[in-house]
C-alpha positions in Angstrom: 94.7 154.4 59.8 97.2 153.2 62.4 97.5 154.7 65.8 100.2 154.3 68.4 99.1 152.5 71.6 100.3 154.7 74.5 99.7 152.1 77.2 102.3 149.3 76.9 102.1 145.8 78.3 104.7 143.8 80.0 105.6 140.7 78.0 108.7 139.6 80.0 109.9 140.4 83.5 108.1 142.2 86.3 107.5 145.9 85.8 109.6 148.0 88.1 111.4 145.1 89.8 114.9 143.7 89.0 116.5 140.6 90.2 117.6 137.1 89.1 114.4 135.2 89.7 112.9 133.6 86.6 110.2 136.3 86.4 112.7 139.2 86.7 115.4 140.8 84.6 118.3 143.1 85.5 119.1 145.5 82.7 117.6 143.7 79.7 119.6 144.9 76.7 118.8 143.1 73.5 116.1 140.8 72.4 115.2 138.5 69.5 112.4 136.2 68.4 112.6 132.8 66.9 110.3 131.4 64.3 107.7 130.3 67.0 107.6 133.8 68.5 109.7 132.6 71.5 111.4 135.7 73.0 115.1 135.7 73.9 116.4 138.5 76.2 120.0 139.3 76.9 119.8 140.0 80.7 122.9 142.0 80.9 123.6 142.4 84.6 122.4 138.9 85.3 125.0 137.6 82.8 122.5 135.3 81.1 120.1 134.9 78.3 116.4 134.3 79.2 113.9 132.5 77.1 110.2 133.4 77.4 107.7 131.2 75.7 104.8 133.1 74.2 102.3 134.1 76.9 104.6 133.2 79.8 105.9 135.8 82.3 108.5 133.4 83.7 111.6 132.8 81.7 114.2 130.0 81.6 117.9 130.5 81.5 119.2 129.1 78.2 122.8 130.6 78.4 124.9 131.7 81.4 124.3 131.2 85.1 120.6 131.1 86.2 121.5 132.9 89.4 123.2 135.8 87.6 126.9 135.0 88.5 129.4 136.2 85.9 132.5 134.2 84.9 135.0 133.3 82.2 134.5 129.5 81.7 132.4 128.2 78.8 129.2 127.8 80.9 129.3 131.4 82.1 128.9 134.9 80.6 130.0 138.4 81.7 127.6 141.2 80.6 125.5 139.7 77.8 125.1 142.4 75.2 123.7 141.4 71.8 122.1 138.1 70.8 120.9 136.4 67.7 119.1 133.1 67.1 119.3 130.9 64.0 116.9 128.4 62.4 117.9 125.6 64.8 117.4 127.8 67.9 121.2 128.1 68.4 122.2 131.4 70.1 125.0 133.7 69.2 125.9 135.9 72.2 128.1 138.9 72.5 129.8 138.2 75.8 131.0 141.8 76.4 133.5 141.6 79.3 134.9 138.3 78.3 135.7 139.9 74.9 134.2 137.0 72.9 131.3 135.8 70.8 129.8 132.6 72.2 127.8 130.0 70.3 125.3 128.1 72.5 123.8 125.2 70.6 120.1 124.6 71.3 119.8 122.8 74.7 123.5 123.0 75.5 124.8 123.8 79.1 127.8 125.6 77.8 128.9 127.6 74.8 131.9 127.6 72.5 134.0 130.7 71.6 133.6 131.5 67.9 135.3 134.9 68.0 137.6 136.7 70.5 140.0 135.3 73.0 138.1 135.3 76.3 141.2 137.0 77.8 142.0 140.4 79.2 142.2 143.4 77.0 145.8 144.2 76.1 146.7 147.7 77.0 149.4 149.7 75.3 151.8 151.8 77.2 152.7 155.3 75.9 
């Protein structure tokens, strides 16, 4: 028989505290695991993706600016939304307010746009 554990444990970030330090998150939105149980978290309002090795409460920034600054160039993100990781630990990141999908190769310091334009939304007049 299975029973739900009503007392959760923190596996990434500091409970009740937000910020851009390596041990903190600011509106974590999506997460994924790689084949080694490494946890990747889209840290939305810090405009980055954090990588947490199994058992570590401190993450490392693997995409975006470690200090949480948003931007439009290939080394920056603006509101990371969804993420996926492939067999080679490459990241696919939904860069929401840059209107693009970024591919960050494992170990890279910048990404490449694989979908979208990284421009402003075109609005239509009535």
